[in-house]
C-alpha positions, 0 to 999 in steps of 0.5 A: 462502518469503515472496513479499511481505515487506518494505515496499511503497509504494502509489504516489500518482498525480500530476496536472498542472494540466490534471488529466491524469496527470503521468507524468514526476513519477510516473516520477521518484518511482518511481525515487527510492523503488525502491532502498529498498523491496520493491516498489510497489502500483500503482492502490490507493486511495492511487493514486486508482485510483477516479478513473482510467479503465481506460486510465489505470490501465494507463498508470500501471502501464506508466510505473512498469514502464518506469523501474524494470524490476527492481522488484516491482509489484503491481496493485490491482483489484476491484469487484462487476462480474465481466465488468469484473474479467475484462477487467482481468485479460485486459488485464494478462496481457501485462504483467510483474507480481508480484501482485494486491491484491484487496479484497472487492466494495464497496457490495454487502456480500456474504455470507462464502460469496459472498466466498469464491467471489469470491476463489476465482474471481479466484485461478483466473483470475489468473496471479499470486498474490493479496494479499487486502485486508481493509479493512472500513471501506471495503468495509462487510464484514468478512472472518471467520477461516473465510473466510480459512482457506477461500480460503487453500487455493488456492495463488494466495492468498498474503498479506493486507493487514490493515486489519481493526483486529482484533488477535485476527484478525491473530494468528489469521491469522499463527498458523493460516494459511499466509498472509503478513501485511502491515500495511495500517494504517501505525500498526500496522507495529511491532505487526504485525511484533512478532507475526510479520507479514512487512512492510507496504503503507504509504503513509507510506513515500513519505517516508523509505522507508529508515527504514521498511525499517530497522524491518523489518530490526531486528525481523527481527534481534531488536532490538526496542528499536531497532525501537521507537526507529525507529518512535516517531520516525516516529509523529508524521509517520504520525499527521499524514499521515492527519489528512485523507483519504488521499492528501491528506497524502502528496501535500502532503508530497511537494509540499513536497519538490518531487517532485509537485504537491499536486493530487488528483482529484475527489472528493478534495480536496488537503490544507488549508493547516493540514495542509500547514503542520503537515507542512512543520514535521515534514519540516523537523524530520526533516531537522534530525535526519537532518542531525545524525545524518550530522554525528555519523558 
């Protein structure tokens, strides 16, 4: 049984003019997207969790849970401070969630043995299953296959968000461990599915989530040609969204659609005028294609 298959969106955190979290915009976005997704990741890097204090993180989770009570939610947490990590898990216990997204401790560059101990401790403390976030370009430490194999023995370690950039490791994880493999880089969605991955955690799916879900569905149906066609149609948008640090592009696109404000919290900047213009043109082009397709039906 797969617990985390399909398309998951790491939900952005909208901010108002006074820099407070815009809970109304977040609620509206969650309600709009939820029917077309497997679930949401709350308080990931796309959600600017680094810029939210502990109370704000719980509040943004509660906002989403209140408006989409039947949608599956994963909460992102982690860090090098053991006491804070335990306190976060304790604060989450009364809440209904479906998993934790956990990366290796940032900044301190732990050894592989220390990473194993870290994940096993979190897995033991957590009442929910874990998605291990392998993201060496952010954490400055790359997890090795042997590390994954060791932590996969714990029943609470169930999946990997794969941002490692190593296709050999990706294939090894799919073929030699029981872990579910989710693409963590948006551009690797199709290639990951084609070799046996079960889905993706993809920020780009804030836009046209049904098209990303369709890629998963047609791959599962063995229609690789259709999957290529669908994904190739999405690729120019995916590429452009990440021309500047995430989530600036995602927020600019959502602002163009009138769904949220473009603001990011310090230290992140909102998208440049040039990127905003390129995204607006792409969104207009996608709307024309969608309109033509509807008219032809």
